[in-house]
N, C-alpha and C positions, 0 to 999 in steps of 0.2 A: 139960215137953217143949215145944219151940218150933221155929219156922222163922224165919230171919233174912235180911234183905236189907241190903247195905251201901250206903255213900254213894259208892262208886266211880262214875266217869263216864268210861268208856273208849270211844273211837270204834271202831266195827266197821262199815265201809262207811258207810251212811247212818244206822245205829242208834247209840245211846248205850247202853252196857251196864253192868250191875253184877253182883254175886255174890249167889247165894241158897244158904244152907246150912241145916241142921237138926240137931237133937239126934240124930235117928235117920234111917236111910235110908228107912224106911217113911214118916215124916212128910215128908221131902223129895220123895219120889215122889208122894205124895198131893197135895201142893201143886202140883207140876208139872202133874199131871192137871187140877186145878181151874182153873189159869190158862192152860192150853193150851200148855204147853211139852212137846215130845216127849221121852220118856224116853231116847231114843238120844243126846241132847245132854248126858247126865250125864258129868261129868269126874271122873277119879281114883276111879272106882267102888270101894267097899270099903276106901278108905283114909281117913286123918284129913283129907285134902284134898278129900274128896268134895263137889262143888258143881255148880251150874248157873251159866252166864253168861246173864243174862236182860236183855231190852230194858227200858227205863224204863216202857213201857206195861204190861209184865208185872209189873214191880215194884209199880206202882199196884194192880193186881189182887191181887197177893200180900198187900199191906198191907190191902186191903179184906177179904181172907179170913183175916186174923189174924196175918200175918207181922209181926215186929218190925223196925223200921228201926234199924240200928246203924252206928257208925263202923267204918271199915276196920280200925283197931287192935283193936277189940273182936272183929271177925270172926277175926282172926289168933289172938287169945287163945282163942276158942272152939274153933278148929281144933286149936290146940296142946294144949288140955285133952283131946283125944281120943287123943293119943299115949300109948302105954304109959309108965308113970312112968320106967322106966329109959332111955327115949329122949329125955326132956325135957331141955332145956338149962338151964332156970331152976330 
């Protein structure tokens, strides 16, 4: 079980953002709490696309707290793996 942050660098106002996902909702929310990201910012709650968009400063904190840095392609693969088998395209 793990938490992951990707290498995306998207501008959002003055911030640069990336994605944070986890193997389970519990892990994702626990990491959000540890790094100071409000739970209300959870996107696609309860779906295979569940994630947070986090600032790079929060990404650094997540990595210090055990998150694994991955490429965007790997993030997509991890999300896809959460789909029920009958809905997967590959």
